[in-house]
C-alpha positions, 0 to 999 in steps of 0.5 A: 672643099667640094670640087664637083657634083656627080649626078645620075638621075632622070629615070622618073622624069621620062614622061613627055610632060616631065621630060619637056621641063627637064632642061629648064629644071636642071639649069635652075637646080644646078644654079641653086646648088652652086649658089647654096654650096658656094661657101664650100666650093673649090676656088674655081667653082663646082663642076657638075658631072652628069651621066645619061639615063638608060634606054630601058623600057622603064625609061621610055618614051622620053629617055632621048629627051632627058639625055639630050637635055643633059648633053645640052646643059653640058655645053653651057659651061666647061664646068658641066660634063656629060657622058652617055651610059648607053654608049658605054654599054651599061645594062639593066637586064642582067639582075635580079635574074628572072626579074630585072630592075628595068629602072636601074643599072645592074650591079656591074654597070653600077660599079662601072658608073662609079669608075666613070665618075671617078675618071672624070673627077681625076681628069678635073683635078684633086677635088672632093665630089658628091655623087647622087644617083640610082645606086640601089642601097647607097645615097651618096658617094664621096670621092676624094682625089689626091696626087698619090691616092683616091679615096671613096666613101659610100654613105648609105642610110645605115652605114659608112664605108671608107676604103682606098680605091685600090682595095675597092678595085681588088674587092670588086675583081674578087667578086666578079670571078 
């Protein structure tokens, strides 16, 4: 069963023209998504958990419009959740060293993004969740939350990684030192 879709998109929509249509497009997209996935949905429906985009130079001039549209969308239903990555202090400028990728968060912020999505999934209930975002080498992350464990499956183009979150956390901590 699918309990939530986690969404981290919008960086390429930061032109004035695209940003002016973002809210309406998001409403239509999520309605279609919920309709298409309804047969797989948890009994109470599918949550839409949306992360704001960065305020990096790549996302100018319209990142405020995109994030406002995302936040406004979250007020349409208790099934829509928004959080600000800017307020959480996510960064884009730390790597690659000397030539940062201004369009995407750096590795430590990407890891924190996954944790923030996971926190909201756990807050909702036990569910399976599809995360779509700007994770550089990944396309989808499936997070399954159960009372005694959380499992994360990251699917890339060529591989599948499936690990208990506690092992994932330990490997992240080892790489951060």
